[in-house]
C-alpha positions as CSV (number, residue, x, y, z in Angstrom):
1,M,0.0,0.0,0.0
2,I,1.3,3.5,-0.9
3,H,1.0,6.5,1.3
4,V,1.2,9.9,-0.5
5,S,1.0,13.4,0.9
6,I,-0.3,15.9,-1.7
7,P,-0.3,19.6,-1.0
8,L,-3.5,21.5,-1.8
9,I,-3.2,25.0,-3.1
10,P,-6.2,27.4,-2.7
11,A,-7.1,29.4,-5.7
12,T,-8.5,32.9,-5.5
13,D,-12.0,31.5,-6.2
14,G,-11.8,29.1,-3.3
15,V,-11.2,26.0,-5.4
16,L,-8.4,23.7,-4.2
17,L,-5.7,22.8,-6.7
18,I,-3.2,20.0,-6.7
19,P,0.2,20.5,-8.4
20,A,0.4,18.5,-11.7
21,D,3.7,16.9,-10.8
22,H,2.1,15.5,-7.7
23,V,-0.8,14.1,-9.7
24,T,1.5,12.4,-12.2
25,T,3.7,11.0,-9.5
26,L,0.6,9.6,-7.8
27,L,-0.7,8.1,-11.0
28,R,2.7,6.4,-11.7
29,R,3.1,5.1,-8.2
30,L,-0.4,3.7,-8.2
31,A,0.3,2.0,-11.6
32,A,3.5,0.5,-10.2
33,D,1.8,-0.6,-7.1
34,W,-0.9,-2.5,-9.1
35,V,1.7,-4.3,-11.1
36,E,3.8,-5.2,-8.0
37,S,0.7,-6.4,-6.2
38,A,-0.5,-8.5,-9.2
39,E,3.0,-10.1,-9.5
40,S,3.1,-10.9,-5.8
41,G,-0.4,-12.4,-5.7
42,E,-1.7,-9.7,-3.3
43,L,-4.1,-8.2,-5.9
44,R,-7.4,-10.0,-6.7
45,G,-7.4,-10.2,-10.4
46,D,-5.0,-11.2,-13.2
47,R,-1.7,-9.7,-14.2
48,Q,-3.0,-8.8,-17.6
49,T,-5.8,-6.6,-16.2
50,A,-3.4,-5.0,-13.7
51,G,-0.9,-4.3,-16.5
52,D,-3.6,-2.8,-18.7
53,L,-4.9,-0.6,-15.9
54,S,-1.3,0.4,-15.1
55,G,-0.7,1.3,-18.7
56,V,-3.8,3.5,-18.8
57,L,-2.6,5.4,-15.6
58,T,0.9,5.8,-17.0
59,E,-0.4,7.1,-20.3
60,L,-2.6,9.6,-18.5
61,A,0.4,10.8,-16.4
62,D,2.4,11.2,-19.7
63,Q,-0.5,13.1,-21.2
64,I,-0.7,15.5,-18.3
65,D,3.1,16.0,-18.4
66,V,2.9,16.8,-22.2
67,E,0.1,19.3,-21.6
68,C,2.0,21.0,-18.8
69,I,5.1,21.2,-20.9
70,G,3.1,22.8,-23.7
71,F,1.5,25.2,-21.4
72,A,4.8,26.2,-19.8
73,S,6.4,26.7,-23.2
74,A,3.5,28.9,-24.2
75,L,4.0,31.0,-21.1
76,D,7.7,31.3,-21.8
77,D,6.9,32.4,-25.4
78,G,4.3,34.9,-24.0
79,N,1.4,33.2,-25.8
80,A,-0.7,32.2,-22.8
């Protein structure tokens, strides 16, 4: 089981935000934990399903990283 501490950042409108790097780290750690649990027999379910779900979470984390890089690049270029 993983334990993760994630900082919450209050926005001016009262919405709580989570830093993207913490979200992607959480997704990747959860994906790795599923695979490890499936391989050790701790997870109910088969390895293929755990691997597939892990892949989806990893792809989502990659997608978030790409979007953040694009956004940061646009800010650097003065286009955002």
